[in-house]
Backbone as CSV, one residue per row, in Angstrom:
resi,resn,N_x,N_y,N_z,CA_x,CA_y,CA_z,C_x,C_y,C_z
1,UNK,0.822,-1.173,-0.016,0.001,0.024,0.011,0.886,1.261,-0.019
2,UNK,1.944,1.289,-0.743,2.819,2.393,-0.717,2.145,3.704,-1.115
3,UNK,2.405,4.726,-0.305,1.852,6.052,-0.683,2.727,6.604,-1.801
4,UNK,2.093,7.262,-2.773,2.894,7.858,-3.840,3.646,9.051,-3.297
5,UNK,4.892,9.184,-3.708,5.698,10.351,-3.275,5.275,11.569,-4.048
6,UNK,5.184,12.768,-3.403,4.801,13.939,-4.102,5.835,14.280,-5.183
7,UNK,5.386,14.873,-6.249,6.256,15.246,-7.347,6.999,16.540,-7.073
8,UNK,6.680,17.195,-6.001,7.325,18.446,-5.637,7.442,18.501,-4.124
9,UNK,7.654,19.671,-3.574,7.840,19.800,-2.121,6.553,20.147,-1.394
10,UNK,5.399,19.884,-2.007,4.161,20.177,-1.349,3.824,19.019,-0.348
11,UNK,2.862,19.338,0.541,2.357,18.340,1.456,1.446,17.335,0.721
12,UNK,1.320,16.150,1.266,0.444,15.150,0.662,-0.876,15.141,1.420
13,UNK,-1.982,15.232,0.688,-3.320,15.123,1.275,-3.930,13.824,0.740
14,UNK,-4.215,12.901,1.618,-4.717,11.596,1.260,-6.220,11.470,1.490
15,UNK,-6.915,11.181,0.430,-8.414,10.996,0.524,-8.661,9.582,0.993
16,UNK,-9.457,9.462,2.054,-9.815,8.122,2.619,-11.284,7.838,2.535
17,UNK,-12.091,8.795,2.134,-13.551,8.613,2.056,-13.972,8.984,0.629
18,UNK,-14.722,8.139,0.012,-15.106,8.355,-1.409,-16.601,8.514,-1.553
19,UNK,-17.294,8.971,-0.472,-18.721,9.086,-0.521,-19.231,10.419,-1.006
20,UNK,-18.343,11.426,-1.179,-18.790,12.778,-1.531,-17.720,13.449,-2.376
21,UNK,-17.829,13.340,-3.692,-16.846,13.920,-4.613,-16.777,15.443,-4.527
22,UNK,-17.978,16.068,-4.297,-18.004,17.520,-4.217,-17.259,17.995,-2.975
23,UNK,-17.320,17.264,-1.856,-16.570,17.652,-0.677,-15.047,17.544,-0.923
24,UNK,-14.593,16.537,-1.692,-13.203,16.384,-1.986,-12.719,17.568,-2.836
25,UNK,-13.521,17.983,-3.797,-13.158,19.135,-4.632,-13.119,20.410,-3.734
26,UNK,-14.012,20.519,-2.810,-14.031,21.653,-1.890,-12.793,21.695,-1.006
27,UNK,-12.375,20.524,-0.533,-11.144,20.457,0.297,-9.973,20.973,-0.514
28,UNK,-9.835,20.496,-1.721,-8.713,20.913,-2.581,-8.788,22.446,-2.842
29,UNK,-9.945,22.951,-3.160,-10.113,24.366,-3.417,-9.775,25.204,-2.193
30,UNK,-10.199,24.734,-1.023,-9.894,25.522,0.219,-8.402,25.560,0.497
31,UNK,-7.731,24.432,0.295,-6.288,24.398,0.515,-5.547,25.312,-0.450
32,UNK,-5.958,25.283,-1.688,-5.246,26.029,-2.751,-5.780,27.505,-2.891
33,UNK,-6.731,27.911,-2.104,-7.395,29.200,-2.227,-6.479,30.402,-2.005
34,UNK,-5.415,30.269,-1.322,-4.559,31.415,-0.965,-4.119,32.196,-2.172
35,UNK,-3.679,31.530,-3.201,-3.239,32.239,-4.392,-3.562,31.491,-5.713
36,UNK,-4.332,30.456,-5.602,-4.716,29.728,-6.834,-3.655,28.727,-7.283
37,UNK,-2.559,28.613,-6.603,-1.528,27.650,-6.946,-1.697,26.435,-6.116
38,UNK,-1.301,25.295,-6.662,-1.388,24.059,-5.862,-0.461,24.126,-4.673
39,UNK,-1.017,23.853,-3.508,-0.238,23.864,-2.244,-0.085,22.435,-1.698
40,UNK,-0.596,21.444,-2.409,-0.555,20.087,-1.937,-0.546,19.112,-3.109
41,UNK,-0.084,17.914,-2.850,-0.226,16.848,-3.784,-1.381,16.009,-3.287
42,UNK,-2.399,15.892,-4.113,-3.644,15.255,-3.724,-3.665,13.795,-4.187
43,UNK,-3.935,12.867,-3.273,-3.996,11.461,-3.599,-5.423,10.995,-3.390
44,UNK,-6.040,10.606,-4.488,-7.432,10.117,-4.450,-7.393,8.727,-5.096
45,UNK,-7.164,7.709,-4.268,-7.020,6.366,-4.745,-7.875,5.482,-3.831
46,UNK,-8.870,4.794,-4.418,-9.814,3.977,-3.609,-9.088,2.911,-2.723
47,UNK,-7.903,2.535,-3.040,-7.226,1.535,-2.179,-6.948,2.056,-0.775
48,UNK,-7.061,3.391,-0.595,-6.863,3.946,0.719,-8.174,4.204,1.461
49,UNK,-9.293,3.635,0.949,-10.573,3.818,1.617,-10.491,3.288,3.071
50,UNK,-10.848,4.175,3.984,-10.893,3.871,5.394,-9.573,3.269,5.923
51,UNK,-8.450,3.702,5.373,-7.165,3.233,5.860,-6.961,3.678,7.319
52,UNK,-6.358,2.849,8.107,-6.152,3.200,9.484,-4.878,3.988,9.683
53,UNK,-4.841,4.795,10.743,-3.604,5.535,11.034,-2.474,4.556,11.268
54,UNK,-2.732,3.445,11.987,-1.653,2.470,12.242,-1.119,1.901,10.939
55,UNK,-1.935,1.635,9.943,-1.453,1.125,8.670,-0.544,2.150,7.992
56,UNK,-0.846,3.456,8.101,-0.038,4.457,7.529,1.338,4.551,8.265
57,UNK,1.286,4.459,9.565,2.508,4.495,10.352,3.354,3.277,9.972
58,UNK,2.760,2.119,9.926,3.511,0.911,9.527,4.125,1.036,8.132
59,UNK,3.371,1.626,7.240,3.829,1.814,5.866,5.024,2.753,5.834
60,UNK,4.978,3.800,6.645,6.047,4.758,6.715,7.339,4.160,7.246
61,UNK,7.218,3.274,8.223,8.449,2.651,8.791,9.049,1.614,7.868
62,UNK,8.296,1.138,6.897,8.778,0.099,5.974,9.463,0.702,4.752
63,UNK,9.398,2.034,4.560,9.967,2.634,3.359,11.448,2.967,3.571
64,UNK,12.123,3.133,2.439,13.477,3.577,2.457,13.525,5.054,2.865
65,UNK,14.606,5.513,3.460,14.706,6.908,3.882,14.416,7.898,2.745
66,UNK,14.852,7.599,1.531,14.664,8.517,0.400,13.168,8.609,0.031
67,UNK,12.382,7.623,0.358,10.982,7.593,-0.009,10.048,8.063,1.113
68,UNK,10.640,8.411,2.269,9.847,8.820,3.403,9.083,10.130,3.147
69,UNK,7.849,10.152,3.545,7.051,11.364,3.533,7.199,12.008,4.874
70,UNK,7.423,13.302,4.884,7.544,14.009,6.174,6.170,14.231,6.781
71,UNK,5.212,14.629,5.937,3.864,14.911,6.399,2.828,14.230,5.456
72,UNK,1.784,13.710,6.034,0.649,13.267,5.299,-0.579,13.767,6.001
73,UNK,-1.478,14.424,5.275,-2.720,14.953,5.832,-3.837,14.104,5.323
74,UNK,-4.679,13.585,6.238,-5.787,12.795,5.827,-7.043,13.642,5.650
75,UNK,-7.737,13.445,4.572,-8.981,14.124,4.295,-10.107,13.120,4.615
76,UNK,-10.741,13.275,5.786,-11.786,12.351,6.167,-13.098,13.145,6.402
77,UNK,-14.199,12.427,6.262,-15.463,13.066,6.527,-15.782,12.838,8.014
78,UNK,-16.157,13.880,8.720,-16.474,13.691,10.130,-17.734,12.829,10.294
79,UNK,-17.776,12.100,11.418,-18.935,11.221,11.672,-20.238,11.942,11.799
């Protein structure tokens, strides 16, 4: 379940809920609203549906140092 590395130095925002496409678009727009430039690398891949925090931590410890992500932000829908 390797997380894709960002293509630039932006933060990674990982989508974990696929029940509301409009909400995902709104999240992206809100993050990039400051100046219209992309401020994050957005990952929208159904294989991360409902991924647990522990699974992400375990994934991070299994990667090579060069592939390590410093930050990952999860985009989840509140209960």
